[in-house]
C-alpha positions in Angstrom: 185.6 148.2 156.8 186.3 144.6 157.5 188.2 143.8 160.7 191.2 142.3 158.9 191.3 145.4 156.7 191.3 147.6 159.9 194.2 145.5 161.3 196.2 146.1 158.1 195.4 149.9 158.3 196.8 149.9 161.8 199.9 147.9 160.8 200.6 149.3 157.3 203.1 151.8 158.6 205.6 149.0 159.2 206.2 150.0 162.9 205.9 147.8 165.9 202.6 148.0 167.7 201.8 146.7 171.2 199.2 144.0 171.4 197.1 146.1 173.8 197.2 149.1 171.4 196.0 147.0 168.4 193.3 145.4 170.5 192.1 148.8 171.6 192.3 150.2 168.0 190.3 147.3 166.6 187.4 147.9 169.1 187.0 144.2 169.6 187.0 141.9 172.6 190.5 140.6 173.4 189.6 137.1 172.3 188.4 138.1 168.9 191.3 140.5 168.3 193.8 137.8 169.2 192.2 135.3 166.9 192.6 137.8 164.0 196.2 138.5 164.9 196.9 134.7 165.2 195.4 134.3 161.7 197.6 137.0 160.3 200.7 135.5 161.9 199.8 132.0 160.7 199.7 133.1 157.1 202.8 135.2 157.3 201.1 138.7 157.1 202.6 139.9 160.4 205.6 139.3 162.6 205.2 138.9 166.4 207.9 139.8 168.9 207.0 137.5 171.9 209.4 139.2 174.3 208.1 142.7 173.7 204.5 141.5 172.9 204.5 143.6 169.7 203.3 143.1 166.2 204.2 144.6 162.9 203.3 143.9 159.3 205.8 141.5 157.6 208.0 143.7 155.4 207.8 141.5 152.4 204.0 141.4 152.6 203.9 145.1 153.1 205.5 145.6 149.7 202.8 143.4 148.1 200.0 145.1 150.1 201.1 148.6 149.0 201.0 147.7 145.3 
């Protein structure tokens, strides 16, 4: 499974996930995992809560992704 697909599998529940948990679940070095998350954020696939350092799938994108 491609790394971006794995990220979507982790986030598809719509819940907030800590950055550390996502990095651990992706089984990648922090640098690579953060690049993937930045890409997803840049294109509006995820939402990032800077204060809590958590990520979740964008709810509008989630609807599209599930179809």
